[in-house]
Steps between C-alpha positions, in 0.01 A plus 500: 500500500558247216258251653464148364168323455558146380675524166427873465665802657376853552749781452432872545670734255490879485628785289545857622663809358629651825619831347831478691298444822359853499171587663184537297557875490864451396627728775728254682651152495359256757666162481348381830147566383576337164616189688186510713279502189691206354473315831122545495483376139674182618606382153742216432646681200492875430608690189600859579557783256673840533750383760809704596842378601742733680330813366538829685134585437392197708758514778764282336318179593502179304122486493457143373741370761349708779147383421608138464678506835209676672260233374732200535482434125756427233562800278632556150558841340518557125648838404371667186696823539835564671613829649375773737135581451554866584737528202309343209771602253720238671247218475587209273331176402577201719634193321364167629770302676727804531372682807787706645305593813441854618202727432235342280129488427295201388273215609509231766363163605427410861432134579448280800530201267827360372573620150728361235758739358338835421583623151493866395387566142540830316179580312501660154600861550231757413588776261496864601448590864419156639709355783674162472292219650587155635328184618591258778427138409514207741349161572364344817350166595138506614253215507762250392590681179678808365348847478674755278467860618601823331481844660531819298422869455423584139548830319242775547510546120215275378659369180826425679309336786307271264824403325665423834198300618501276193879463507486382861208265437693341212801450728284342769345257248825302505484460877298246706125551542308629678642850452418824680579855396462765770560871495414855411438455129391861442220363280127498568334160541323503157834577332674219691231256385535605137879533494595179682608197303258203483468304822557792737213598727462776763419347838363807679322822429464816706618860506860532612590854388484760636500414867254773597412553870200307636171656398635670190249506211777501240518193272781244505643298212684171503857508374642247750438138404548133575490298177519124458580250230423155634510272195519142621469587869220585740482851638189614684430845642362477850486868591611841376536827686601861436668650806494876560748647746664829604804409285558562127280627219418136414296241687626146545340217303481164682403158361463166681575216260448126526747291302496127452446221253436564135147569386365467144457874446795606716276687745367217711 
């Protein structure tokens, strides 16, 4: 996509917790169908959460690589935990910049746009039973200027998740605007609004969890988000969409963004 209109460009971004590419019911792994859903979404940049690498439970595949190759997109994997998933007593926290390879579990970025070096950040570690979490941070050039993007999967423990959210937003403040933060934040939309640092704004709303079958009367909540901080730069939302599919217990969240020249209020 990434279409240009004069001095502006439109880029489609998406975030999706793929639940290791398992079906909605969780009974099997279906990488081909996961790729088909992503192909239909047709995003320029996708943040994925709950991604396996070389795990026995998911057929030993490098899921980020397999999806990237199937879609013809660049791929980047950020491990949060190292070790075999079927033996949790052997899991250990991944250290950014020290990935030894082998079985791992974490997050990924898929992109059809050229990205600058992708950095993996370790988020503040939650106390108690919370898993380690990481973020992938990169920068790309759209509409004649830089766009900073972070992808993450925050702790399911609310206090830890809020602390991680604010820590990451503070880190991104030192990077070029506009800035996007995509991922499964494990926080409801009202909490995200209240907990975010000044200048951060949710760009889309809609139920993303759980991914109930079509026709289900059960309610959904939004814990997957695309946030923006566009101080000094124009960033306009053209369209948002929540995509249900036969894959995962989450629905994908998709946002079409127009970027371009600076506007007085930062939102064009």
